[in-house]
N, C-alpha and C positions, 0 to 999 in steps of 0.2 A: 854533287857536294856531300851527299849523305854518305857515300863511301869514304870521302876524305875526312868528314868528322869521326866516323868509326876508327879509321886508321890513326888519327890523332889521339883519340881516347885510348887505343891500344897502347900507344907511346908513353901516355900518362902511367898506365898501370905497370909498364915495363919499368919506367923510371922510378917510380914511388915504392914498389914493392920488391925489385930486384936489386939489392945493394951490392952483391958480389957474384960474379959469375966465372967460373973457370971452364975452359974448353977441354973438358975431359969427360970420362964416363961418370965420374960422381957428380961433376957439375951439372951435366945433363940429367941425371937422376934427381939431383936436388931441384932443378927447374922443373922437371915433370910433376913434382909434388906440390909445387907453388901454385895455389888456387889462382892467384892474381896474374900469373904467367899464363895460366890456361884461359883465364877470362881474356887477356890480351890477344892471345892466339885465336880464340874465338872471334873476336872483334876484326881481327885482321882477316879472318877467313869470310866473315860477313861483308866486310869491305870488298874483298876480292870478288864475291859473287855478285855484289850490286856493280862493281866496276866492269865486270865482264857483260853483265846485262846492258850497261850503258853502251858499251863498245858495240853490242849487237843491234842497238837501236839507232845509234847516231851515225851519220853518214861517213864520218872519218875519225880516225885517232887523233889527228891533228886538232880536234875540237875537245875530245874527251879528256885527253891526257892534261892538257893545260889547266882544264877546270879541276882536275884532281889535285892540281898544285895548290889548292885551297888548303890542303892538308898543312902546308907551312904556315898559313895564316892561323889555322886553329891551334897547332903546336906553339906558336908564338903566344897566343892569348892564354892557353893553359899554363905554360911556363910561367908567365907573368902572375896570373892569379893564383894558381895552386902551389907554385914553388916559390913564388916572391922573387924571381930572377930579375936582376937589374937589366934594363933594356937601354942600350945607347941610341943616340940619335941615327947612326949609320944603320942599324938593325930596323929602326922605325921606317927610314927611308927605303930600305930594302923591302920591307914588307908592303910599304904603300906601292912599290913598283910592281910587286906580284899581284896585289890586288887590281891595279890598273890593267896589267895584262890579262887577267881573268876576265874583267869586264869587256876588253877589246875583243877577246876571243869570243865571248859569250854573245856579242853583237854580230858576229860573223855567221853564226848559224842560221 
C-alpha cells in the first residue's frame, strides 16, 4: 500500500502544479524544469521500487497488483480533500467496491 500512496501523491503533484503541457520539445523542457513534476517523478520511481520489491516477496502478482489498486482510493481521498472535487454517489459506491475487493484479496494471502 505504501507504493500506492506514493503513486497517488505523485498524481497530486502532477495535477496541482502542472497546468498546461504540450507534447513537444518545448513542453518537455518546461516539464523538466518544474520542481513539482520532478518530485512527482521521484515519487513514482520510489513507488515503482517498492512495488517491484513487493512482487519479489509475494507469491503472486495476482495478490500484489490488486492491493496496488488502493492507489485509486488514495487519489479519491486526495481529490476530495485537496481539490474539493465533488464526489457523487456512484463514485462512492465504486470506491467502496474497490476497498471490498482489496480486503477480499488481502485475506487470500
